[in-house]
C-alpha positions, 0 to 999 in steps of 0.5 A: 923798723926805722930805728933798727935801720938807723942803728945798723947805719950808725954802727957801720959808720962807727966800725968803718964797715959800709953797708952795701945794699946794691945787689938787693936794690938791683934785684928788687928793681928788676923784679918790679920791671919784670912785673910790669913786663908780665902785666903789659904782655900777659906772659910769664917773664923769666929772669933771663928774658928780662935781662936780654930784653931789647925793650926801649921805654925812653928815646935815644936822644932828647931835645928841647922841642919836647916831642916824644913818639907816643907808644900804643897802650899796652894790652895783656895778650896783645902787646908782644914781649921784646 
């Protein structure tokens, strides 16, 4: 598996044809996020729901005092999708 990956990388460099895996990586990342959303809420999450979600997992501002608001633990069927 790794040998084939390296063969393709070196061939793309030699022929000046870059490999762009950006779409595949973005798609797989969103799929993982959707899995987390489904596990936390107990709901079926669609692509559009995930793309339009207003969920914030990180504070808007970070300062040096290191305090973060603690979110309640997610519970399937109790935690609401946002």
